[in-house]
Backbone as ProteinMPNN parsed JSONL, in Angstrom:
{"seq_chain_A": "XXXXXXXXXXXXXXXXXXXXXXXXXXXXXXXXXXXXXXXXXXXXXXXXXXXXXXXXXXXXXXXXXXXXXXXXXXXXXXXXXXXXXXXXXXXXXXXXXXXXXXXXXXXXXXXXXXXXXXXXXXXXXXXXXXXX", "coords_chain_A": {"N_chain_A": [[18.388, 11.074, 9.558], [14.665, 10.587, 10.749], [12.285, 9.825, 8.809], [9.026, 11.648, 9.099], [6.853, 11.006, 7.658], [5.843, 8.857, 4.993], [7.235, 9.403, 1.482], [7.559, 8.318, -0.76], [5.469, 5.959, -2.7], [4.256, 2.966, -3.527], [1.42, 1.951, -5.414], [-0.532, -0.622, -5.701], [-3.093, -1.953, -7.787], [-5.658, -3.17, -9.744], [-7.861, -1.946, -10.983], [-8.736, 0.831, -13.386], [-10.037, 3.213, -12.515], [-9.836, 3.612, -9.846], [-7.247, 3.872, -9.406], [-6.322, 5.967, -10.444], [-7.87, 7.884, -8.958], [-6.852, 7.696, -6.615], [-4.2, 8.134, -6.958], [-4.387, 10.965, -7.946], [-5.204, 11.892, -5.152], [-3.205, 11.125, -3.533], [-1.001, 12.45, -4.697], [-1.664, 15.006, -5.096], [-3.105, 16.054, -3.019], [-2.035, 14.741, -0.807], [0.739, 15.214, -1.413], [2.865, 13.268, -2.177], [5.251, 11.133, -3.95], [4.388, 8.902, -6.312], [4.242, 5.539, -7.671], [2.432, 3.852, -9.714], [0.866, 0.635, -10.337], [-0.544, -1.867, -12.197], [-0.813, -4.475, -11.602], [0.268, -7.588, -9.392], [2.476, -8.755, -10.644], [3.281, -6.529, -12.09], [4.106, -4.75, -10.079], [6.291, -6.285, -8.803], [8.137, -6.198, -10.946], [8.667, -3.508, -10.915], [9.232, -2.568, -8.034], [11.888, -2.158, -7.228], [13.557, -0.648, -8.683], [11.942, 1.475, -8.238], [11.848, 1.865, -5.203], [10.149, 2.201, -3.006], [8.75, 4.201, 0.066], [6.644, 3.109, 1.407], [4.12, 0.615, 0.528], [0.944, 0.271, -0.947], [-1.485, -2.165, -1.308], [-4.128, -3.669, -3.088], [-6.468, -6.042, -2.302], [-7.893, -7.899, -3.896], [-7.043, -8.819, -6.798], [-6.782, -9.74, -10.255], [-5.006, -12.725, -11.189], [-2.044, -12.553, -9.788], [-3.153, -11.928, -6.765], [-3.47, -9.416, -3.899], [-2.341, -10.482, -1.317], [-0.705, -12.239, -2.187], [1.046, -11.01, -3.827], [2.289, -9.475, -1.873], [3.56, -11.496, -0.331], [5.351, -12.128, -1.807], [6.775, -9.838, -2.285], [8.103, -9.865, 0.432], [9.649, -11.541, -0.008], [12.073, -10.374, -1.268], [14.882, -9.126, -0.062], [15.227, -5.9, -0.159], [12.562, -5.067, 0.254], [11.552, -6.627, 2.673], [10.798, -5.427, 5.05], [9.316, -3.234, 4.338], [6.875, -0.92, 4.948], [3.656, -2.03, 4.392], [0.015, -1.685, 3.426], [-3.342, -2.917, 3.122], [-5.467, -2.154, 0.744], [-9.093, -2.759, 0.272], [-12.424, -3.644, -0.38], [-13.053, -5.574, 1.687], [-13.435, -5.706, 4.692], [-14.372, -7.285, 7.168], [-14.158, -7.957, 10.587], [-12.608, -10.387, 10.872], [-11.521, -10.709, 8.445], [-9.557, -8.368, 8.194], [-8.055, -9.03, 10.583], [-6.488, -11.103, 9.42], [-5.161, -10.26, 7.139], [-3.338, -8.368, 8.789], [-1.907, -10.55, 9.978], [-0.69, -11.536, 7.832], [1.185, -9.594, 7.761], [0.526, -7.059, 6.884], [0.436, -3.647, 7.902], [-1.851, -2.278, 8.371], [-5.464, -2.03, 7.178], [-7.208, -0.169, 4.856], [-10.397, 1.059, 4.011], [-12.534, 0.36, 1.067], [-15.049, 1.598, -0.703], [-12.843, 4.544, -0.706], [-12.165, 7.722, 0.939], [-11.088, 10.441, -0.816], [-9.733, 12.737, 0.147], [-9.257, 12.285, 2.317], [-7.189, 10.009, 2.576], [-4.399, 10.717, 2.26], [-3.954, 11.337, 4.892], [-4.8, 9.237, 6.332], [-2.646, 7.412, 5.248], [-0.447, 8.688, 6.452], [-0.865, 8.162, 9.227], [-0.833, 5.629, 9.409], [1.805, 4.96, 8.655], [3.017, 5.861, 10.823], [2.403, 3.808, 12.706], [4.063, 2.294, 12.059], [6.524, 3.151, 12.798], [6.813, 3.492, 15.196], [8.293, 3.429, 18.276], [9.442, 0.914, 21.019]], "CA_chain_A": [[17.092, 11.662, 9.961], [13.569, 9.603, 10.233], [11.256, 10.443, 7.887], [8.085, 11.504, 9.597], [5.918, 10.534, 6.583], [6.41, 8.403, 3.414], [7.722, 10.052, 0.512], [7.674, 7.599, -2.12], [4.154, 5.359, -2.235], [3.869, 2.109, -4.574], [0.361, 1.871, -5.125], [-0.892, -1.568, -6.88], [-4.126, -1.802, -8.051], [-6.048, -3.141, -11.117], [-8.979, -0.758, -11.655], [-7.965, 2.042, -13.678], [-10.532, 4.439, -12.406], [-9.666, 3.525, -8.541], [-6.158, 4.327, -9.626], [-6.737, 7.483, -10.939], [-8.595, 8.77, -7.996], [-5.782, 7.454, -5.513], [-2.99, 8.958, -7.449], [-4.562, 12.487, -7.41], [-5.339, 12.491, -3.484], [-1.807, 10.842, -3.048], [-0.021, 13.198, -5.113], [-2.359, 16.169, -5.179], [-3.541, 16.189, -1.634], [-0.837, 14.195, 0.247], [2.081, 15.774, -2.062], [3.544, 11.902, -2.406], [5.525, 10.551, -5.339], [3.454, 7.451, -6.496], [4.205, 4.333, -8.519], [1.111, 2.891, -10.191], [1.24, -0.404, -11.012], [-2.025, -2.216, -12.232], [-0.911, -5.915, -11.164], [1.284, -7.711, -8.655], [3.591, -8.758, -11.445], [4.132, -5.377, -12.48], [4.82, -4.123, -9.068], [7.298, -6.863, -8.462], [9.28, -5.829, -11.746], [8.918, -2.363, -10.949], [9.631, -2.072, -7.17], [13.287, -2.1, -7.07], [14.094, 0.732, -8.978], [11.231, 2.72, -7.449], [12.153, 2.009, -3.626], [9.141, 3.034, -1.994], [8.751, 4.003, 1.458], [5.441, 2.476, 1.523], [3.428, -0.303, -0.451], [-0.552, -0.112, -0.899], [-2.102, -3.188, -2.362], [-5.387, -4.022, -3.427], [-6.516, -7.477, -2.234], [-8.789, -8.731, -4.851], [-7.088, -8.639, -8.469], [-6.516, -11.142, -11.13], [-3.886, -13.277, -11.454], [-1.512, -12.398, -8.691], [-3.605, -10.989, -5.767], [-2.625, -8.516, -2.846], [-1.622, -11.341, -0.21], [0.387, -13.199, -2.802], [2.08, -9.627, -3.882], [3.165, -9.229, -0.467], [4.516, -12.972, 0.31], [6.667, -12.155, -3.06], [7.44, -8.506, -1.972], [8.955, -10.097, 1.497], [11.137, -12.742, -0.228], [13.182, -9.431, -1.431], [15.334, -8.126, 1.31], [14.866, -4.568, 0.061], [11.134, -4.875, 0.736], [11.373, -7.291, 3.391], [10.534, -4.428, 6.231], [8.797, -1.847, 3.755], [5.432, -0.59, 5.344], [2.284, -2.452, 3.629], [-1.419, -1.55, 3.797], [-3.871, -2.999, 1.949], [-6.767, -1.405, 0.583], [-10.136, -3.504, -0.117], [-13.877, -3.418, 0.71], [-13.391, -6.735, 2.601], [-13.303, -5.309, 5.892], [-14.9, -7.794, 8.487], [-12.935, -8.032, 11.402], [-11.603, -11.569, 10.863], [-10.486, -10.401, 7.047], [-8.503, -7.589, 8.934], [-7.271, -9.698, 11.615], [-5.962, -12.074, 8.46], [-4.225, -9.236, 6.406], [-2.306, -8.103, 9.8], [-1.066, -11.755, 10.216], [0.303, -11.803, 6.84], [2.38, -8.806, 7.674], [0.099, -5.421, 6.611], [0.258, -2.823, 9.17], [-3.304, -1.891, 8.441], [-6.558, -2.051, 6.062], [-7.782, 0.884, 4.338], [-11.537, 0.374, 3.7], [-12.776, 0.892, 0.078], [-14.326, 3.015, -1.266], [-11.769, 5.664, 0.5], [-12.366, 9.377, 0.742], [-9.818, 10.688, -1.543], [-9.142, 13.851, 0.947], [-8.627, 11.406, 3.996], [-6.354, 9.183, 2.396], [-3.067, 10.982, 2.424], [-3.858, 11.441, 6.26], [-4.716, 7.614, 6.682], [-1.326, 6.667, 4.979], [0.555, 8.925, 7.36], [-1.268, 7.325, 10.523], [-0.453, 4.036, 9.134], [3.276, 4.755, 8.443], [3.076, 6.0, 12.165], [2.362, 2.654, 13.066], [5.309, 1.354, 11.385], [7.791, 3.879, 13.266], [6.455, 3.685, 17.086], [9.458, 2.823, 19.398], [8.787, 0.18, 21.734]], "C_chain_A": [[15.63, 10.802, 9.643], [12.876, 10.441, 9.872], [9.884, 10.553, 8.843], [6.43, 11.101, 8.93], [6.665, 9.885, 5.497], [6.62, 9.381, 2.667], [7.132, 9.555, -0.903], [6.299, 6.128, -2.051], [4.011, 4.207, -3.737], [2.65, 2.084, -4.333], [-0.188, 0.731, -6.208], [-2.373, -1.882, -6.747], [-4.946, -2.035, -9.494], [-7.354, -2.501, -11.762], [-8.682, 0.765, -12.056], [-8.654, 3.213, -12.738], [-10.192, 4.748, -10.756], [-8.116, 4.045, -8.688], [-5.569, 5.534, -10.01], [-6.796, 8.473, -9.712], [-7.454, 8.712, -6.906], [-4.645, 8.241, -5.851], [-3.379, 10.387, -7.101], [-4.783, 12.995, -5.941], [-3.884, 12.034, -2.881], [-0.875, 12.059, -3.355], [-0.294, 14.746, -4.942], [-2.559, 16.7, -3.767], [-2.416, 16.023, -0.296], [0.479, 14.609, -0.441], [3.19, 14.281, -1.883], [3.787, 11.479, -3.804], [4.95, 9.167, -5.394], [3.793, 7.111, -7.794], [3.006, 3.882, -8.732], [1.39, 1.83, -10.906], [-0.285, -0.98, -10.837], [-1.957, -3.82, -12.005], [0.282, -6.08, -10.041], [2.663, -8.009, -9.283], [4.155, -7.688, -11.535], [4.919, -4.547, -11.408], [6.202, -5.037, -8.514], [8.608, -6.693, -9.495], [9.826, -4.561, -11.42], [9.284, -1.434, -9.406], [10.896, -1.601, -6.708], [13.74, -0.824, -7.248], [13.166, 1.54, -8.686], [11.519, 2.944, -5.672], [11.468, 2.192, -2.83], [9.243, 2.64, -0.531], [7.996, 3.149, 2.136], [4.637, 1.791, 0.584], [1.791, -0.007, -0.023], [-0.691, -1.096, -1.71], [-3.684, -3.384, -1.976], [-5.136, -5.449, -3.317], [-7.038, -8.186, -3.516], [-8.061, -8.391, -6.477], [-6.444, -9.954, -9.247], [-5.368, -11.323, -11.544], [-2.922, -13.235, -9.909], [-2.183, -11.221, -7.613], [-2.76, -10.216, -4.444], [-1.971, -9.397, -2.029], [-0.491, -11.877, -1.209], [1.557, -12.068, -3.331], [3.27, -9.629, -2.847], [3.966, -10.323, 0.093], [5.657, -12.648, -0.686], [7.676, -10.937, -2.732], [8.829, -9.081, -0.87], [10.025, -10.963, 0.969], [12.306, -11.679, -0.769], [13.969, -8.611, -0.537], [15.263, -6.779, 1.164], [13.438, -4.367, 0.118], [10.642, -5.456, 1.749], [10.521, -6.689, 4.674], [9.663, -3.133, 5.73], [7.449, -1.92, 4.44], [4.511, -1.191, 4.565], [1.267, -2.273, 4.144], [-1.999, -2.12, 2.522], [-5.124, -2.373, 2.133], [-7.738, -2.238, -0.137], [-11.629, -3.105, 0.592], [-14.01, -4.67, 1.424], [-12.795, -6.483, 3.807], [-13.62, -5.828, 7.214], [-13.645, -7.769, 9.114], [-11.659, -9.001, 11.478], [-10.741, -11.49, 9.364], [-9.047, -9.495, 7.532], [-7.455, -7.989, 9.541], [-6.258, -10.574, 10.768], [-4.945, -11.256, 7.855], [-3.147, -8.645, 7.176], [-1.725, -9.354, 9.746], [-0.238, -12.053, 9.19], [1.464, -10.507, 6.851], [1.721, -7.151, 7.528], [0.287, -5.097, 7.557], [-1.22, -2.355, 9.206], [-4.349, -2.129, 7.116], [-7.209, -0.601, 5.63], [-9.204, 0.64, 3.648], [-11.703, 1.283, 2.03], [-14.209, 1.063, -0.245], [-14.081, 3.881, -0.345], [-12.176, 7.192, -0.098], [-11.133, 9.788, 0.459], [-9.021, 11.69, -0.621], [-8.599, 13.336, 2.34], [-7.759, 10.767, 3.812], [-5.006, 9.309, 2.543], [-2.778, 10.713, 4.084], [-3.877, 9.805, 6.934], [-3.478, 6.823, 6.447], [-0.425, 7.331, 6.173], [0.316, 8.134, 8.773], [-0.695, 5.968, 10.425], [1.096, 4.032, 9.043], [3.625, 5.415, 9.931], [3.341, 4.916, 12.812], [3.749, 1.846, 13.156], [6.624, 1.908, 12.444], [7.619, 3.88, 14.692], [7.763, 2.992, 17.599], [8.748, 2.186, 20.303], [9.033, 1.029, 22.918]], "O_chain_A": [[15.414, 10.383, 8.506], [12.724, 11.573, 10.331], [9.599, 9.494, 9.403], [5.332, 10.969, 9.472], [7.794, 10.198, 5.118], [6.194, 10.452, 3.102], [6.508, 10.141, -1.787], [6.461, 5.332, -1.126], [3.698, 4.652, -4.841], [2.358, 2.171, -3.141], [-0.298, 1.027, -7.398], [-2.846, -2.061, -5.625], [-4.888, -1.139, -10.336], [-7.703, -2.627, -12.936], [-8.451, 1.682, -11.268], [-7.929, 4.077, -12.243], [-10.246, 5.907, -10.344], [-7.849, 4.824, -7.773], [-4.413, 5.921, -9.835], [-6.105, 9.466, -9.484], [-7.178, 9.767, -6.334], [-4.153, 8.999, -5.016], [-2.855, 10.984, -6.16], [-4.615, 14.155, -5.563], [-3.465, 12.546, -1.843], [-0.141, 12.584, -2.518], [0.581, 15.58, -4.71], [-2.126, 17.814, -3.472], [-2.102, 16.725, 0.666], [1.457, 14.203, 0.186], [4.316, 14.46, -1.419], [2.926, 11.426, -4.682], [5.106, 8.386, -4.456], [3.758, 7.834, -8.79], [2.444, 3.436, -7.731], [2.036, 1.886, -11.953], [-1.047, -0.779, -9.891], [-2.988, -4.461, -12.21], [1.067, -5.178, -9.746], [3.737, -7.695, -8.769], [5.333, -7.556, -11.205], [5.944, -3.891, -11.59], [7.07, -4.466, -7.854], [9.77, -6.924, -9.16], [11.027, -4.304, -11.511], [9.522, -0.227, -9.354], [10.979, -0.712, -5.861], [14.181, -0.045, -6.403], [13.547, 2.693, -8.888], [11.398, 4.008, -5.066], [11.942, 2.401, -1.713], [9.564, 1.585, 0.017], [8.331, 2.526, 3.143], [4.39, 2.503, -0.389], [1.46, -0.067, 1.161], [-0.13, -1.072, -2.805], [-4.242, -3.274, -0.885], [-4.207, -6.081, -3.821], [-6.371, -9.088, -4.023], [-8.7, -7.674, -7.248], [-5.782, -10.887, -8.793], [-4.677, -10.493, -12.134], [-3.264, -13.983, -8.993], [-1.889, -10.026, -7.581], [-1.597, -10.474, -4.135], [-0.777, -9.113, -1.941], [0.672, -11.858, -0.805], [2.766, -12.277, -3.232], [4.496, -9.724, -2.899], [4.905, -10.137, 0.869], [6.822, -12.898, -0.377], [8.903, -10.94, -2.835], [10.031, -8.91, -1.073], [11.14, -11.061, 1.479], [13.465, -12.091, -0.719], [13.661, -7.439, -0.315], [15.22, -6.17, 2.233], [13.14, -3.18, -0.01], [9.489, -5.169, 2.07], [9.677, -7.382, 5.242], [9.356, -2.2, 6.472], [6.907, -3.024, 4.491], [4.61, -0.548, 3.519], [1.193, -2.572, 5.336], [-1.58, -2.014, 1.369], [-5.726, -2.105, 3.173], [-7.357, -2.55, -1.265], [-11.887, -2.519, 1.644], [-15.147, -4.91, 1.829], [-11.692, -6.973, 4.05], [-13.342, -5.218, 8.246], [-12.516, -7.64, 8.641], [-10.489, -8.834, 11.824], [-9.651, -12.02, 9.147], [-7.874, -9.804, 7.325], [-6.289, -7.644, 9.352], [-5.184, -10.821, 11.316], [-3.78, -11.587, 8.077], [-2.098, -8.358, 6.599], [-0.597, -9.178, 9.286], [0.798, -12.694, 9.367], [2.428, -10.47, 6.086], [2.324, -6.181, 7.986], [0.392, -5.953, 8.436], [-1.663, -2.054, 10.314], [-3.825, -2.427, 6.043], [-7.79, -0.043, 6.56], [-9.145, -0.044, 2.627], [-11.234, 2.393, 1.776], [-14.683, 0.067, 0.301], [-14.782, 4.09, 0.645], [-12.402, 7.587, -1.242], [-10.173, 9.617, 1.21], [-7.797, 11.58, -0.556], [-7.804, 13.822, 3.144], [-7.094, 10.63, 4.839], [-4.322, 8.344, 2.883], [-1.798, 10.123, 4.541], [-3.132, 9.354, 7.804], [-3.166, 5.839, 7.117], [0.289, 6.577, 6.832], [1.243, 7.555, 9.34], [-0.163, 5.353, 11.349], [1.644, 2.989, 9.398], [4.843, 5.423, 10.112], [4.365, 4.846, 13.492], [4.262, 1.097, 13.987], [7.537, 1.16, 12.795], [8.529, 4.396, 15.341], [8.089, 1.903, 17.127], [7.607, 2.561, 20.574], [8.556, 0.719, 24.01]]}, "name": "protein", "num_of_chains": 1, "seq": "XXXXXXXXXXXXXXXXXXXXXXXXXXXXXXXXXXXXXXXXXXXXXXXXXXXXXXXXXXXXXXXXXXXXXXXXXXXXXXXXXXXXXXXXXXXXXXXXXXXXXXXXXXXXXXXXXXXXXXXXXXXXXXXXXXXX"}
Protein backbone atom coordinates (compact mmCIF):
# COMPACT_ATOMS: atom_id res chain seq x y z
CA UNK A 1 0.00 0.00 0.00
CA UNK A 2 1.34 3.42 -0.93
CA UNK A 3 1.85 5.86 1.89
CA UNK A 4 0.04 9.17 1.44
CA UNK A 5 2.59 10.96 3.64
CA UNK A 6 5.99 10.17 5.09
CA UNK A 7 6.01 8.68 8.56
CA UNK A 8 9.71 8.71 9.41
CA UNK A 9 11.71 11.87 8.81
CA UNK A 10 15.45 12.35 9.24
CA UNK A 11 16.20 16.03 9.91
CA UNK A 12 19.81 17.19 9.72
CA UNK A 13 20.40 20.64 11.23
CA UNK A 14 23.37 22.02 13.16
CA UNK A 15 21.43 24.74 15.05
CA UNK A 16 20.02 23.41 18.35
CA UNK A 17 17.11 25.88 18.49
CA UNK A 18 16.00 25.24 14.92
CA UNK A 19 16.22 21.46 15.49
CA UNK A 20 14.05 21.77 18.59
CA UNK A 21 11.40 23.90 16.87
CA UNK A 22 11.31 21.61 13.84
CA UNK A 23 11.05 18.53 16.06
CA UNK A 24 8.08 20.01 17.93
CA UNK A 25 6.38 20.96 14.67
CA UNK A 26 7.01 17.66 12.95
CA UNK A 27 6.12 15.39 15.88
CA UNK A 28 3.37 17.37 17.62
CA UNK A 29 1.67 19.06 14.68
CA UNK A 30 2.57 16.60 11.93
CA UNK A 31 2.54 13.33 13.85
CA UNK A 32 5.80 12.20 12.25
CA UNK A 33 8.50 10.07 13.83
CA UNK A 34 11.65 12.19 13.67
CA UNK A 35 15.34 11.44 14.01
CA UNK A 36 17.40 14.56 14.60
CA UNK A 37 21.04 14.75 13.58
CA UNK A 38 23.35 17.69 14.29
CA UNK A 39 25.68 17.00 11.37
CA UNK A 40 25.95 15.27 8.04
CA UNK A 41 28.41 12.82 9.54
CA UNK A 42 25.94 11.88 12.29
CA UNK A 43 23.19 11.44 9.68
CA UNK A 44 25.35 9.06 7.66
CA UNK A 45 26.04 7.00 10.79
CA UNK A 46 22.37 6.74 11.82
CA UNK A 47 20.39 6.75 8.56
CA UNK A 48 20.49 2.99 7.95
CA UNK A 49 19.11 2.08 11.38
CA UNK A 50 16.34 4.71 11.15
CA UNK A 51 15.38 4.02 7.51
CA UNK A 52 13.61 7.36 6.87
CA UNK A 53 10.79 7.90 4.40
CA UNK A 54 12.08 11.43 3.80
CA UNK A 55 15.19 13.46 4.61
CA UNK A 56 15.39 17.18 5.42
CA UNK A 57 18.84 18.74 5.12
CA UNK A 58 20.13 22.10 6.26
CA UNK A 59 22.35 23.54 3.52
CA UNK A 60 24.97 25.38 5.56
CA UNK A 61 26.56 23.25 8.26
CA UNK A 62 30.14 23.10 9.52
CA UNK A 63 32.13 20.16 8.25
CA UNK A 64 29.86 18.24 5.92
CA UNK A 65 27.27 20.63 4.45
CA UNK A 66 23.84 19.65 3.13
CA UNK A 67 24.87 19.14 -0.50
CA UNK A 68 27.83 16.96 0.56
CA UNK A 69 25.55 14.98 2.85
CA UNK A 70 23.09 14.43 0.01
CA UNK A 71 25.87 13.22 -2.27
CA UNK A 72 27.05 10.76 0.38
CA UNK A 73 23.50 9.54 1.10
CA UNK A 74 22.90 8.87 -2.60
CA UNK A 75 25.92 6.54 -2.67
CA UNK A 76 24.09 4.21 -0.28
CA UNK A 77 21.59 2.06 -2.24
CA UNK A 78 19.05 2.23 0.61
CA UNK A 79 18.92 6.04 0.37
CA UNK A 80 19.49 6.38 -3.37
CA UNK A 81 15.86 7.30 -3.97
CA UNK A 82 14.72 8.57 -0.56
CA UNK A 83 12.96 11.94 -1.09
CA UNK A 84 15.10 14.87 0.10
CA UNK A 85 14.32 18.54 0.68
CA UNK A 86 16.73 21.25 1.70
CA UNK A 87 15.90 23.77 4.41
CA UNK A 88 17.80 27.02 4.02
CA UNK A 89 17.68 30.80 4.06
CA UNK A 90 19.45 30.76 0.68
CA UNK A 91 16.40 30.78 -1.58
CA UNK A 92 17.35 32.80 -4.64
CA UNK A 93 15.94 31.17 -7.80
CA UNK A 94 19.38 30.10 -9.02
CA UNK A 95 20.15 28.53 -5.63
CA UNK A 96 16.87 26.62 -5.61
CA UNK A 97 17.55 25.41 -9.15
CA UNK A 98 21.01 24.21 -8.07
CA UNK A 99 19.58 22.30 -5.09
CA UNK A 100 17.00 20.63 -7.31
CA UNK A 101 19.71 19.77 -9.84
CA UNK A 102 21.52 17.96 -6.99
CA UNK A 103 18.45 15.78 -6.50
CA UNK A 104 16.40 17.65 -3.90
CA UNK A 105 12.67 17.67 -4.57
CA UNK A 106 12.19 21.15 -3.15
CA UNK A 107 13.49 23.80 -0.78
CA UNK A 108 11.83 24.99 2.42
CA UNK A 109 12.72 28.57 3.30
CA UNK A 110 14.12 29.38 6.72
CA UNK A 111 12.87 30.81 8.90
CA UNK A 112 9.94 28.42 8.46
CA UNK A 113 6.47 28.53 9.98
CA UNK A 114 6.34 25.60 12.45
CA UNK A 115 2.58 25.21 12.01
CA UNK A 116 2.90 25.03 8.21
CA UNK A 117 6.01 22.82 8.15
CA UNK A 118 4.18 19.46 8.27
CA UNK A 119 1.94 20.48 5.36
CA UNK A 120 4.98 21.62 3.38
CA UNK A 121 6.56 18.21 4.01
CA UNK A 122 3.41 16.42 2.84
CA UNK A 123 3.27 18.57 -0.32
CA UNK A 124 6.90 17.78 -1.14
CA UNK A 125 6.23 14.09 -0.46
CA UNK A 126 3.42 14.21 -3.01
CA UNK A 127 5.91 15.55 -5.59
CA UNK A 128 7.97 12.40 -5.11
CA UNK A 129 4.99 10.12 -5.61
CA UNK A 130 3.33 11.58 -8.69
CA UNK A 131 2.83 9.06 -11.40
CA UNK A 132 3.62 10.15 -14.96
